[in-house]
C-alpha positions as CSV (number, residue, x, y, z in Angstrom):
1,M,6.8,-18.6,-11.2
2,N,4.5,-21.1,-9.2
3,M,0.8,-20.1,-8.1
4,L,0.8,-16.7,-6.4
5,K,-1.9,-16.5,-3.7
6,I,-3.6,-13.3,-2.5
7,T,-5.0,-13.9,0.9
8,K,-6.8,-11.7,3.3
9,A,-4.4,-10.8,6.2
10,T,-5.9,-11.1,10.0
11,T,-4.2,-10.4,13.1
12,D,-2.9,-14.1,13.1
13,N,-0.6,-12.8,10.3
14,I,0.7,-9.7,12.3
15,L,4.1,-11.1,12.4
16,K,4.5,-11.8,8.6
17,L,2.6,-8.3,7.9
18,Q,5.3,-6.4,10.1
19,A,7.9,-8.6,8.1
20,I,7.0,-7.9,4.7
21,G,6.0,-4.2,5.6
22,R,9.4,-3.3,7.2
23,Q,11.5,-5.4,4.4
24,T,9.8,-3.6,1.5
25,F,9.6,0.0,2.8
26,S,13.2,-0.5,3.6
27,E,14.1,-1.6,0.1
28,T,12.3,1.1,-1.6
29,F,13.1,3.9,0.6
30,A,16.4,3.4,3.0
31,D,18.7,4.7,0.1
32,V,17.2,7.8,-0.1
33,N,16.4,8.7,3.4
34,S,18.5,9.1,6.8
35,E,18.7,6.0,9.1
36,E,16.9,7.9,11.7
37,N,13.9,8.8,9.7
38,M,13.8,5.1,8.4
39,K,14.0,3.5,12.0
40,K,11.3,6.1,13.1
41,Y,8.9,5.6,10.5
42,L,9.1,1.8,10.3
43,D,8.9,1.5,14.2
44,E,5.7,3.5,14.6
45,S,3.9,2.2,11.1
46,F,4.6,-1.7,11.9
47,A,4.1,-1.3,15.7
48,T,2.4,-4.3,16.9
49,A,-0.6,-2.0,18.6
50,K,-1.0,0.0,15.4
51,L,-1.1,-2.7,12.9
52,T,-3.6,-4.9,15.2
53,A,-5.8,-1.6,15.4
54,E,-5.6,-1.5,11.4
55,L,-6.3,-5.0,10.8
56,N,-9.5,-4.7,13.2
57,N,-10.7,-1.9,11.5
58,L,-13.8,-2.8,9.2
59,S,-13.0,-0.1,6.9
60,S,-9.6,-1.2,6.1
61,Y,-8.3,-4.1,4.1
62,F,-5.0,-6.0,4.2
63,Y,-4.1,-8.8,1.5
64,L,-0.8,-10.8,1.4
65,A,1.0,-12.1,-1.8
66,V,2.2,-15.4,-0.8
67,L,4.3,-17.5,-3.1
68,D,5.5,-21.2,-2.1
69,E,4.5,-20.4,1.4
70,K,6.6,-17.1,1.6
71,V,5.0,-13.7,1.8
72,V,6.4,-11.4,-0.9
73,G,4.3,-8.4,-0.9
74,Y,1.1,-6.8,0.7
75,L,-1.7,-4.6,-0.3
76,K,-3.6,-2.1,2.4
77,L,-6.8,-0.5,1.2
78,N,-8.8,2.0,3.2
79,T,-12.6,3.0,2.9
80,A,-15.0,5.3,4.5
81,E,-13.4,7.0,7.7
82,A,-10.1,5.0,7.3
83,Q,-8.9,6.9,4.7
84,T,-5.9,8.7,5.4
85,E,-7.1,11.7,3.8
86,K,-11.1,12.5,3.5
87,E,-11.4,12.4,-0.1
88,D,-14.9,10.8,-0.6
89,L,-16.6,8.4,1.5
90,N,-17.6,6.3,-1.8
91,A,-13.8,6.1,-2.5
92,L,-11.3,3.4,-2.3
93,E,-7.7,4.4,-1.2
94,I,-4.9,2.1,-2.0
95,E,-2.7,3.1,0.9
96,R,0.0,0.9,-0.1
97,I,1.2,-2.0,-2.5
98,Y,4.6,-3.0,-1.7
99,V,6.3,-6.4,-3.4
100,A,9.8,-7.6,-2.4
101,K,12.6,-6.4,-4.3
102,E,13.4,-9.8,-5.8
103,F,9.9,-10.2,-7.1
104,H,9.5,-6.7,-8.9
105,G,8.5,-7.5,-12.5
106,K,6.8,-10.8,-11.7
107,K,3.1,-9.6,-11.7
108,V,2.8,-9.5,-8.0
109,A,2.1,-5.9,-7.8
110,Q,-0.5,-6.4,-10.6
111,A,-2.1,-9.5,-8.9
112,L,-2.2,-7.1,-5.7
113,Y,-4.0,-4.5,-7.7
114,A,-6.4,-6.8,-8.9
115,Q,-7.6,-7.5,-5.5
116,A,-7.9,-3.7,-5.0
117,E,-10.0,-3.7,-8.1
118,K,-12.0,-6.3,-7.0
119,I,-12.7,-4.7,-3.7
120,A,-13.6,-1.4,-5.4
121,E,-16.1,-3.2,-7.2
122,E,-17.6,-5.0,-4.4
123,I,-17.9,-1.8,-2.4
124,K,-19.5,0.2,-5.4
125,A,-16.4,2.7,-5.1
126,T,-17.1,5.9,-7.5
127,Y,-13.0,5.9,-7.8
128,M,-9.7,4.7,-6.5
129,W,-7.1,7.1,-5.3
130,L,-3.6,7.1,-3.8
131,G,-0.7,9.0,-2.8
132,V,2.7,8.1,-4.1
133,W,6.3,9.7,-3.6
134,E,7.1,11.9,-6.6
135,K,10.3,10.2,-7.1
136,N,9.1,6.7,-6.7
137,F,9.1,6.5,-10.6
138,R,8.5,2.8,-10.7
139,A,5.2,3.2,-8.9
140,V,4.0,6.3,-10.6
141,S,4.7,4.4,-14.0
142,F,2.8,1.3,-12.6
143,Y,-0.2,3.5,-11.5
144,T,-0.1,5.4,-14.6
145,K,0.0,2.1,-16.8
146,N,-3.2,1.3,-14.5
147,G,-5.3,4.2,-15.6
148,F,-4.5,6.6,-12.6
149,V,-4.0,10.4,-13.2
150,Q,-2.5,13.1,-10.8
151,F,-5.1,15.2,-9.4
152,D,-3.2,17.0,-6.6
153,T,-0.2,16.9,-4.2
154,H,0.5,16.5,-0.3
155,I,3.2,16.2,2.1
156,F,4.1,13.0,3.5
157,R,6.3,13.2,6.5
158,L,9.2,10.7,7.2
159,G,10.7,11.4,10.3
160,D,12.0,15.3,10.2
161,E,11.5,15.4,6.4
162,A,8.6,16.4,4.1
163,Q,8.3,14.7,1.0
164,T,5.7,15.7,-1.9
165,D,3.4,12.8,-2.8
166,L,1.4,12.9,-6.1
167,M,-2.3,12.2,-5.5
168,M,-3.5,10.0,-8.3
169,K,-7.1,8.8,-9.0
170,K,-9.0,6.4,-11.2
171,A,-12.6,6.9,-11.9
172,L,-14.7,3.5,-11.7
173,I,-18.2,4.9,-13.1
């Protein structure tokens, strides 16, 4: 594998972010969700206006994983009031780490996670947390290997379906 670069995404990257976001979410969840629910989620979550607002939010961070000029994954982090659940203003939420299926097992997710750790250190977060679908065994294993432990569950709505997410955290101090 050539040199992987992790770069901060801006509104100039919105089309690349939309493309990798739609691709990776579909690759991960299309087989286990209805076409209607997937379409609704993708249309809402990766709408230009929504992504523009998120990219312009100073409490959110997006990073692209780029290999040979091709975006192969991305990371979304939230701090302060941008967190999807108000866990702790001094915490860092990893909202998304997604990697194109053809790059699974090639350390792209680990590189994106290392970027999350760097930001956590920079902002002096007391812990990192995330929600991960209980049936996404690959992701649960990844986070467990990186020191996260489950502390709760919550419901994630995908269209008309309620799914259980494991809430996981890793203390940093």
